[in-house]
GUTORZA-985484 format. One record per residue (C-alpha): residue number from 1; x, z, y. Coordinates in Angstrom, 2 decimals. Last residue first. Example, Ala and Ser with C-alpha at 12.3 -4.5 7.8 and 13.67 -1.06 7.14 Angstrom:
GUTORZA-985484
num/c1/c3/c2
2/13.67/7.14/-1.06
1/12.30/7.80/-4.50
//
This chain:
GUTORZA-985484
num/c1/c3/c2
602/41.83/14.75/-31.61
601/42.16/11.13/-32.66
600/39.43/8.83/-31.41
599/37.83/6.71/-34.10
598/34.91/5.12/-32.23
597/31.66/5.89/-34.03
596/29.32/6.54/-31.08
595/29.76/10.30/-31.49
594/33.51/9.78/-31.27
593/33.11/7.82/-28.04
592/30.99/10.62/-26.58
591/33.61/13.18/-27.61
590/36.34/11.18/-25.93
589/34.30/10.78/-22.73
588/33.45/14.49/-22.52
587/35.56/15.99/-19.77
586/35.48/19.40/-18.09
585/37.16/20.75/-14.95
584/35.32/18.77/-12.29
583/36.79/19.29/-8.82
582/35.46/22.06/-6.58
581/32.11/23.63/-5.72
580/29.44/23.38/-8.37
579/26.21/21.39/-8.69
578/24.16/22.40/-11.69
577/23.15/19.74/-14.23
576/23.51/22.33/-17.07
575/24.82/19.83/-19.58
574/25.64/20.47/-23.24
573/27.55/18.05/-25.45
572/26.89/18.66/-29.14
571/29.14/17.72/-32.03
570/30.71/21.17/-32.15
569/29.88/22.87/-28.87
568/31.13/20.83/-25.93
567/30.51/21.97/-22.37
566/29.53/19.93/-19.32
565/30.37/19.91/-15.63
564/29.00/18.58/-12.36
563/31.30/18.56/-9.35
562/31.81/19.13/-5.64
561/34.88/18.43/-3.54
560/34.89/18.46/0.26
559/36.37/16.01/2.74
558/36.11/16.57/6.50
557/37.18/20.22/6.80
556/40.68/19.37/5.64
555/41.39/15.66/5.55
554/44.60/15.57/3.45
553/43.77/18.69/1.48
552/40.28/17.52/0.52
551/41.88/14.14/-0.11
550/43.28/15.57/-3.34
549/39.84/15.08/-4.89
548/40.61/11.38/-5.24
547/42.99/12.38/-8.00
546/39.97/13.23/-10.15
545/38.91/9.58/-10.30
544/35.66/9.84/-12.26
543/33.78/9.23/-9.02
542/30.73/10.02/-6.90
541/30.94/9.44/-3.16
540/28.80/11.17/-0.56
539/28.11/10.61/3.09
538/29.13/10.65/6.71
537/29.15/8.07/9.47
536/30.03/7.42/13.09
535/33.40/5.96/12.04
534/36.87/7.52/11.79
533/36.18/9.21/8.44
532/34.80/5.90/7.17
531/38.31/4.40/7.40
530/39.99/7.33/5.67
529/37.34/7.24/2.92
528/37.84/3.48/2.48
527/41.61/3.83/2.23
526/41.28/6.54/-0.41
525/38.88/4.38/-2.43
524/41.23/1.38/-2.23
523/44.27/3.40/-3.35
522/42.38/4.83/-6.33
521/40.69/1.59/-7.36
520/43.96/-0.35/-7.01
519/45.71/2.07/-9.39
518/42.78/2.39/-11.79
517/42.38/-1.36/-12.31
516/39.35/-3.18/-10.88
515/35.59/-3.26/-11.32
514/35.01/0.41/-10.56
513/35.70/-0.15/-6.87
512/33.32/2.69/-5.94
511/31.96/4.89/-8.71
510/28.70/5.57/-6.86
509/28.56/5.36/-3.08
508/25.91/7.14/-1.01
507/26.33/6.47/2.72
506/24.72/8.15/5.72
505/25.03/5.86/8.73
504/24.50/7.03/12.33
503/24.13/3.91/14.54
502/27.10/3.01/16.75
501/27.21/-0.58/15.46
500/30.63/-0.33/13.80
499/29.28/1.78/10.93
498/26.98/-1.09/9.96
497/29.88/-3.52/9.61
496/31.71/-1.10/7.34
495/28.63/-0.73/5.16
494/28.15/-4.51/5.00
493/31.76/-4.89/3.84
492/31.12/-2.20/1.20
491/28.18/-4.20/-0.17
490/30.37/-7.35/-0.22
489/33.08/-5.45/-2.08
488/30.51/-4.38/-4.66
487/29.46/-7.99/-5.26
486/33.15/-8.90/-5.59
485/33.57/-6.31/-8.32
484/30.36/-7.37/-10.07
483/31.62/-10.96/-10.12
482/29.98/-13.60/-7.94
481/29.63/-17.25/-9.00
480/26.42/-17.42/-6.90
479/24.22/-18.42/-9.83
478/26.29/-16.21/-12.15
477/25.57/-13.10/-10.10
476/27.49/-9.97/-11.08
475/26.03/-6.52/-10.62
474/26.21/-3.81/-7.94
473/23.94/-0.94/-8.86
472/25.38/1.90/-6.80
471/26.25/1.02/-3.22
470/23.90/2.89/-0.92
469/23.09/3.08/2.79
468/20.78/5.54/4.53
467/20.50/5.05/8.28
466/20.49/8.49/9.87
465/18.10/11.12/11.19
464/19.32/14.70/10.63
463/17.98/16.74/7.71
462/16.70/20.28/7.16
461/15.18/20.79/3.73
460/13.40/23.69/2.03
459/11.87/24.34/-1.37
458/12.73/20.81/-2.37
457/11.08/17.59/-3.51
456/10.35/16.32/-0.01
455/7.11/16.06/1.94
454/6.41/12.72/3.63
453/7.00/11.59/7.22
452/8.77/8.37/6.22
451/12.13/9.80/7.31
450/11.69/12.79/4.99
449/10.76/10.64/1.99
448/13.77/8.37/2.53
447/16.02/11.43/2.88
446/14.54/12.76/-0.37
445/15.39/9.48/-2.08
444/18.99/9.62/-0.89
443/19.79/13.22/-1.84
442/18.26/12.81/-5.29
441/19.98/9.44/-5.71
440/23.33/11.12/-5.11
439/22.32/13.84/-7.55
438/21.36/11.26/-10.18
437/24.75/9.63/-9.78
436/26.63/12.85/-10.49
435/24.27/14.19/-13.21
434/26.48/15.17/-16.17
433/26.05/11.88/-18.03
432/29.84/11.39/-18.16
431/31.96/14.23/-16.79
430/31.95/15.05/-13.12
429/33.32/14.37/-9.69
428/31.37/14.44/-6.44
427/33.38/13.72/-3.30
426/31.50/14.80/-0.15
425/32.67/12.92/2.92
424/32.35/14.12/6.55
423/33.19/11.73/9.37
422/30.54/13.20/11.68
421/29.22/16.67/10.90
420/26.97/18.34/8.35
419/26.76/19.39/4.73
418/24.43/21.42/2.55
417/23.41/21.76/-1.06
416/21.22/23.95/-3.23
415/20.36/22.45/-6.59
414/17.25/21.86/-8.68
413/16.96/21.26/-12.43
412/13.57/20.06/-13.59
411/11.45/22.66/-15.35
410/8.35/20.94/-16.71
409/10.04/17.56/-16.72
408/8.87/14.79/-14.42
407/12.06/13.46/-12.82
406/10.77/11.04/-10.19
405/10.74/13.62/-7.37
404/14.48/14.38/-7.81
403/15.36/17.97/-7.00
402/16.60/20.12/-4.07
401/16.31/23.88/-4.53
400/17.36/24.65/-0.96
399/18.60/21.76/1.12
398/20.77/21.43/4.22
397/21.63/17.89/5.30
396/23.10/17.69/8.79
395/24.49/14.29/9.68
394/24.65/14.99/13.42
393/22.91/18.25/14.39
392/19.54/17.28/15.91
391/17.71/18.30/12.76
390/14.34/17.13/11.45
389/12.67/19.84/9.41
388/11.32/18.77/6.04
387/7.81/19.57/4.80
386/8.54/21.20/1.47
385/7.15/20.35/-1.95
384/5.41/23.31/-3.60
383/1.94/21.91/-2.77
382/2.55/18.79/-4.88
381/-0.83/17.12/-5.49
380/-1.98/17.83/-1.93
379/1.31/16.42/-0.60
378/0.93/13.24/-2.65
377/-2.65/12.75/-1.49
376/-1.48/13.31/2.08
375/1.23/10.67/1.58
374/-1.35/8.15/0.41
373/-3.77/9.15/3.19
372/-1.05/8.67/5.83
371/-0.42/5.19/4.44
370/-4.14/4.41/4.38
369/-4.61/5.63/7.94
368/-1.70/3.52/9.16
367/-3.12/0.43/7.43
366/-6.50/1.14/9.05
365/-4.90/1.33/12.49
364/-3.08/-1.96/11.81
363/-6.42/-3.44/10.82
362/-7.90/-2.14/14.08
361/-5.28/-3.94/16.16
360/-6.07/-7.26/14.53
359/-9.77/-6.50/14.99
358/-9.47/-5.98/18.75
357/-7.48/-9.18/19.27
356/-9.92/-11.17/17.16
355/-13.11/-9.84/18.76
354/-14.55/-12.09/21.45
353/-12.61/-15.36/21.19
352/-12.41/-15.16/17.41
351/-16.12/-14.42/17.08
350/-16.90/-17.58/19.09
349/-14.57/-19.53/16.83
348/-16.31/-18.17/13.75
347/-19.77/-18.82/15.25
346/-18.79/-22.43/15.97
345/-17.57/-22.86/12.39
344/-20.86/-21.29/11.38
343/-22.89/-23.93/13.25
342/-20.68/-26.82/12.14
341/-21.12/-25.81/8.50
340/-24.91/-25.70/8.78
339/-25.58/-28.94/10.68
338/-29.27/-28.04/10.13
337/-30.75/-31.11/8.40
336/-27.97/-33.03/6.63
335/-25.66/-30.01/6.35
334/-28.26/-27.56/5.04
333/-29.82/-30.08/2.64
332/-26.53/-31.17/1.07
331/-25.04/-27.67/1.03
330/-28.07/-26.35/-0.83
329/-27.68/-29.03/-3.51
328/-23.94/-28.40/-3.84
327/-24.36/-24.61/-3.91
326/-21.40/-23.04/-2.11
325/-22.87/-24.11/1.23
324/-24.56/-20.69/1.44
323/-21.00/-19.35/1.92
322/-21.19/-19.84/5.71
321/-23.96/-17.23/5.81
320/-21.64/-14.67/4.14
319/-18.68/-15.70/6.30
318/-20.71/-15.04/9.44
317/-21.91/-11.69/8.08
316/-18.34/-10.60/7.21
315/-17.21/-11.50/10.74
314/-20.04/-9.50/12.29
313/-19.16/-6.53/10.09
312/-15.57/-6.74/11.33
311/-16.78/-6.41/14.92
310/-19.11/-3.57/13.93
309/-16.27/-1.73/12.16
308/-14.12/-2.13/15.27
307/-16.76/-0.41/17.35
306/-18.22/-2.55/20.09
305/-17.06/-3.30/23.63
304/-13.60/-2.20/22.52
303/-11.94/1.25/22.56
302/-13.68/2.81/19.55
301/-11.17/1.77/16.88
300/-8.26/2.56/19.19
299/-9.69/6.05/19.66
298/-9.33/6.65/15.91
297/-5.58/5.97/16.03
296/-5.08/8.45/18.87
295/-7.23/11.05/17.09
294/-5.18/10.62/13.91
293/-1.83/10.81/15.72
292/-2.74/13.81/17.88
291/-4.07/16.07/15.14
290/-7.68/17.30/15.11
289/-9.87/14.59/13.59
288/-13.67/14.33/13.49
287/-14.92/11.66/11.08
286/-17.48/8.91/11.81
285/-14.98/6.25/12.89
284/-12.85/6.71/9.75
283/-15.68/6.06/7.28
282/-16.94/3.14/9.37
281/-13.40/1.75/9.32
280/-13.33/2.00/5.52
279/-16.65/0.19/5.14
278/-15.58/-2.67/7.43
277/-12.15/-2.93/5.78
276/-13.77/-3.42/2.37
275/-16.26/-5.99/3.64
274/-13.38/-7.80/5.35
273/-11.31/-7.77/2.13
272/-14.19/-9.25/0.13
271/-14.63/-12.08/2.64
270/-10.93/-12.87/3.11
269/-10.73/-15.95/0.89
268/-14.17/-17.06/2.13
267/-12.69/-17.63/5.59
266/-9.78/-19.84/4.62
265/-11.76/-21.97/2.20
264/-14.70/-22.38/4.58
263/-12.71/-23.36/7.64
262/-10.55/-25.74/5.62
261/-13.58/-27.30/3.91
260/-15.22/-28.00/7.26
259/-12.02/-29.48/8.69
258/-11.59/-31.81/5.70
257/-15.28/-32.88/5.76
256/-15.19/-33.77/9.46
255/-16.26/-37.43/9.23
254/-18.43/-36.74/6.17
253/-20.43/-34.03/7.96
252/-20.79/-36.24/11.01
251/-21.96/-39.13/8.84
250/-24.51/-36.90/7.09
249/-25.81/-35.61/10.44
248/-26.24/-39.18/11.72
247/-27.93/-40.24/8.47
246/-30.43/-37.39/8.73
245/-31.16/-38.39/12.33
244/-31.79/-42.00/11.33
243/-34.02/-40.94/8.43
242/-36.11/-38.75/10.74
241/-36.37/-41.46/13.40
240/-37.38/-44.03/10.73
239/-40.13/-41.92/9.20
238/-42.87/-43.27/11.45
237/-45.76/-40.89/12.12
236/-48.12/-39.77/9.40
235/-48.11/-35.98/9.73
234/-45.28/-35.65/7.24
233/-43.15/-37.96/9.38
232/-43.91/-35.86/12.44
231/-42.60/-32.78/10.62
230/-39.42/-34.68/9.65
229/-38.93/-35.78/13.29
228/-39.45/-32.21/14.52
227/-36.92/-30.89/12.01
226/-34.39/-33.56/13.06
225/-34.90/-32.84/16.76
224/-34.29/-29.13/16.18
223/-31.24/-29.74/13.95
222/-29.74/-32.25/16.44
221/-30.03/-30.05/19.55
220/-28.17/-26.85/18.59
219/-25.19/-28.26/16.67
218/-25.23/-31.28/19.01
217/-24.51/-29.21/22.12
216/-21.15/-28.09/20.71
215/-20.21/-31.40/19.05
214/-19.15/-33.05/22.31
213/-16.38/-30.45/22.68
212/-14.38/-31.90/19.78
211/-10.79/-30.79/20.41
210/-11.68/-27.40/21.88
209/-14.40/-27.20/19.26
208/-11.92/-27.19/16.37
207/-9.51/-24.60/17.70
206/-7.28/-24.04/14.68
205/-4.26/-21.99/15.81
204/-6.01/-18.65/16.26
203/-7.97/-19.11/13.05
202/-4.74/-19.71/11.12
201/-3.11/-16.61/12.63
200/-6.24/-14.63/11.79
199/-6.20/-15.91/8.23
198/-2.52/-15.04/7.75
197/-3.26/-11.53/9.08
196/-4.76/-11.22/5.63
195/-1.75/-9.65/3.91
194/-1.39/-11.32/0.55
193/-2.31/-9.71/-2.78
192/-6.03/-10.17/-2.21
191/-8.29/-7.23/-2.90
190/-11.57/-7.69/-4.75
189/-13.96/-5.04/-3.57
188/-15.26/-1.70/-4.83
187/-11.73/-0.29/-4.92
186/-11.67/-0.51/-1.12
185/-14.02/2.52/-0.86
184/-12.01/4.79/-3.18
183/-9.10/5.67/-0.87
182/-11.38/6.65/2.01
181/-13.64/8.55/-0.40
180/-10.63/10.42/-1.75
179/-9.63/11.60/1.72
178/-13.12/12.61/2.80
177/-13.61/14.65/-0.37
176/-10.12/16.20/-0.20
175/-10.56/17.38/3.42
174/-11.57/20.98/2.66
173/-8.53/21.41/0.40
172/-6.17/20.37/3.20
171/-4.04/17.28/2.67
170/-5.61/15.30/5.53
169/-4.52/17.74/8.24
168/-1.00/18.20/6.84
167/-0.55/14.43/6.61
166/-1.46/14.07/10.29
165/0.99/16.81/11.29
164/3.78/15.28/9.20
163/3.01/11.83/10.62
162/3.29/13.12/14.19
161/6.59/14.87/13.40
160/8.03/11.74/11.80
159/6.96/9.69/14.83
158/8.72/12.16/17.15
157/11.92/11.87/15.09
156/11.87/8.04/15.00
155/10.78/6.52/11.72
154/13.11/5.32/8.99
153/12.67/1.79/7.73
152/12.08/0.67/4.12
151/9.81/3.52/3.02
150/7.64/3.20/6.14
149/7.50/-0.57/5.62
148/6.33/-0.08/2.04
147/3.58/2.20/3.32
146/2.43/-0.50/5.76
145/2.55/-3.25/3.14
144/0.52/-1.17/0.68
143/-2.15/-0.43/3.26
142/-2.34/-4.04/4.47
141/-2.66/-5.42/0.94
140/-5.44/-3.01/0.07
139/-5.19/-0.90/-3.10
138/-3.88/2.29/-1.50
137/-2.82/5.40/-3.40
136/0.94/4.87/-3.03
135/3.27/7.83/-3.39
134/4.36/7.96/-7.03
133/4.22/4.22/-7.61
132/6.19/3.66/-4.39
131/8.80/6.17/-5.54
130/9.48/4.00/-8.55
129/8.85/4.04/-12.29
128/8.83/0.22/-12.37
127/9.48/-1.47/-9.05
126/10.00/-0.15/-5.54
125/11.89/2.83/-4.05
124/14.18/3.09/-7.06
123/17.10/4.53/-5.02
122/19.56/1.72/-5.75
121/17.09/-1.07/-4.96
120/15.65/0.49/-1.80
119/19.01/1.39/-0.21
118/20.46/-0.99/2.41
117/18.20/-3.90/1.39
116/19.98/-6.82/-0.27
115/18.33/-6.32/-3.66
114/14.90/-6.55/-2.02
113/11.77/-5.17/-3.66
112/8.59/-5.47/-1.57
111/6.70/-7.65/-4.08
110/7.61/-5.09/-6.76
109/5.32/-2.59/-5.07
108/4.81/-0.94/-8.46
107/1.04/-0.48/-8.42
106/0.28/2.02/-11.22
105/0.77/1.39/-14.94
104/4.23/3.02/-15.08
103/3.07/6.19/-13.31
102/2.60/8.58/-16.22
101/4.75/11.37/-14.75
100/2.35/14.13/-15.80
99/1.39/14.86/-12.19
98/0.93/11.15/-11.62
97/-1.37/10.90/-14.65
96/-3.58/13.68/-13.29
95/-3.84/11.83/-9.98
94/-4.80/8.67/-11.86
93/-7.59/10.59/-13.62
92/-8.78/11.71/-10.19
91/-8.95/8.09/-9.03
90/-10.81/7.06/-12.19
89/-13.58/9.61/-11.56
88/-13.76/8.53/-7.92
87/-14.13/4.94/-9.15
86/-17.00/5.90/-11.46
85/-18.70/7.84/-8.65
84/-18.39/4.81/-6.37
83/-19.79/2.51/-9.06
82/-22.84/4.73/-9.40
81/-23.30/4.90/-5.64
80/-23.02/1.11/-5.37
79/-25.54/0.72/-8.18
78/-27.93/3.07/-6.38
77/-27.59/1.05/-3.17
76/-28.28/-2.18/-5.05
75/-31.32/-0.60/-6.76
74/-32.76/0.39/-3.39
73/-32.13/-3.14/-2.17
72/-34.05/-4.50/-5.17
71/-36.86/-2.00/-4.55
70/-37.23/-3.20/-0.96
69/-37.06/-6.86/-2.01
68/-39.74/-6.34/-4.68
67/-42.00/-4.55/-2.18
66/-41.67/-7.42/0.30
65/-42.36/-9.99/-2.46
64/-45.35/-8.02/-3.70
63/-46.77/-7.86/-0.17
62/-46.48/-11.63/0.21
61/-47.66/-12.46/-3.32
60/-50.64/-10.09/-3.08
59/-51.49/-11.46/0.37
58/-51.54/-15.00/-1.03
57/-53.84/-13.88/-3.83
56/-56.02/-12.02/-1.37
55/-56.46/-15.21/0.63
54/-56.98/-17.32/-2.49
53/-59.73/-15.14/-3.93
52/-61.13/-17.97/-6.08
51/-61.25/-16.04/-9.36
50/-58.20/-17.88/-10.76
49/-56.28/-17.24/-7.56
48/-56.98/-13.51/-7.71
47/-56.13/-13.18/-11.42
46/-52.92/-15.20/-11.21
45/-51.79/-13.30/-8.10
44/-52.44/-9.94/-9.76
43/-50.55/-10.90/-12.91
42/-47.57/-12.33/-11.00
41/-47.49/-9.25/-8.75
40/-47.70/-6.86/-11.71
39/-44.94/-8.68/-13.63
38/-42.60/-8.60/-10.62
37/-43.43/-4.98/-9.82
36/-42.77/-3.94/-13.44
35/-39.40/-5.71/-13.47
34/-38.36/-3.92/-10.28
33/-39.49/-0.62/-11.74
32/-37.30/-1.35/-14.76
31/-34.31/-1.62/-12.42
30/-35.35/1.60/-10.71
29/-35.26/3.38/-14.07
28/-31.83/1.92/-14.85
27/-30.47/2.99/-11.46
26/-31.70/6.55/-12.09
25/-29.98/6.69/-15.48
24/-26.75/5.29/-14.01
23/-26.82/7.88/-11.21
22/-27.06/10.72/-13.74
21/-24.18/9.26/-15.78
20/-22.11/8.84/-12.62
19/-22.80/12.44/-11.62
18/-21.47/13.64/-14.99
17/-18.32/11.56/-14.66
16/-17.87/12.67/-11.05
15/-17.97/16.31/-12.12
14/-15.52/15.79/-14.99
13/-13.00/14.01/-12.75
12/-13.43/16.66/-10.05
11/-12.74/19.49/-12.48
10/-9.66/17.81/-13.91
9/-8.35/16.96/-10.43
8/-8.84/20.54/-9.24
7/-7.26/22.07/-12.34
6/-4.21/19.81/-12.07
5/-3.90/20.52/-8.33
4/-3.91/24.26/-9.04
3/-6.99/26.25/-8.01
2/-6.25/29.53/-9.81
1/-9.43/31.31/-10.86
//
């Protein structure tokens, strides 16, 4: 039997569905057991009390309560397991959808889109039907933000190698269970869209007890004295001390109501996320890793006085107790007798002083693990995709069977292509719709994948590190009174500025200067190529301007012509989407206009 990714995901989805149904049946039976225990305890207590066996009646209630709690916790664990199996089932269905190209409903990463970024807009890194949708498996805000950062900024060569090794370890068949469990755990919890370092920054700035040190002893002394005064009142002593103490606590609560609400609102907002992170960190801490990056990251979680998962668990517990104030009636009694809010504000600040620095580091570790897991999931799903080799030859790009990862046809067209050297420009000409721009995007998006540490959509790729820069989708902006031509000029100005910084820049320019007349476009494009030839840059330019191909003679060895061609058979235009050496020799604009109803004479 051939274990293709599609077959594996289908089998796992079916298995988890069956296991979920079994778990649901068991959870239902335990739920009925809980009801039976409740009825039995009530019946036994009623009988014993009615027959005068008060001691046994009280024991029946006490033991019944303990048994009820134990069964309730058992039921909670079973429900978690059932939900986990359901989420694993859904995760494997998502993987099947990715393989089919059905990614439009997945997280788009639109919040990371930036039209001014050097390449993310032109290369469809974020947004609808984007690379982010294909790669990302994380649902946490920190995991998505980390992966987005990897796609926005290239890693250093040694970092790329470390990520490749880590991805290889997590994409093995024997690791699929651990990997999918890591990705499934956070799906149990509500995930906020904003990165939660905001809470830690807020907690670091708000030092309530540093400003009100006199309250520290009160949160321990006042509740004890108040309880003693209330007890004395019940035993017949004066109630005035108790009332006075209750009034004092009420006044303190009213005096600091804004601060109490701020602590609660900010902490409860991260409660679900902290529970999620705690479970994920436990999952990571218990696993044995082999590669250097994963072991290094895991050691950071174990470096403190307590494990990072324990530190996060303490925070989740504090927030959980703090949330008892959610009930208005409960909040009234807790804050007028026990100084409840003040106590948990103190515990939060105490936790901050002990664990905040450790936890902030551990969340970055978790974000790295999630990003590696996303890429590993992609690599497992696409075993034919190559792990790229990072070259030390300036601007080397040598690909075998290079294709676009977001083209999901059964037999997508792939091309071999290579170039290298400083000041090298590839001019790609071609007829309309023949694949020029798509090929430029294919080169660019695979470079982004390679520099993030991900596999590329090719049989083989060797690529040198460089800053990718594109100018493809320049549009006008009415709000800024900017024409599309001027918008393109601004993009080209940025490119020229970047090439003056000494950093290697690999440019991908589509139909440059298309917003002006043919004469100015031609002279401007030639001038730009000559200028870039003298900079620490190389790249590709697509154009309909066939005369631009003459620069191959002017700058021999530095400018090369490639093309995509089409053929016309009757009213049909046929494309093979194969990259060829030389200037384009076929044209189809007139035929396209005829097909659209424009009367072009033959």
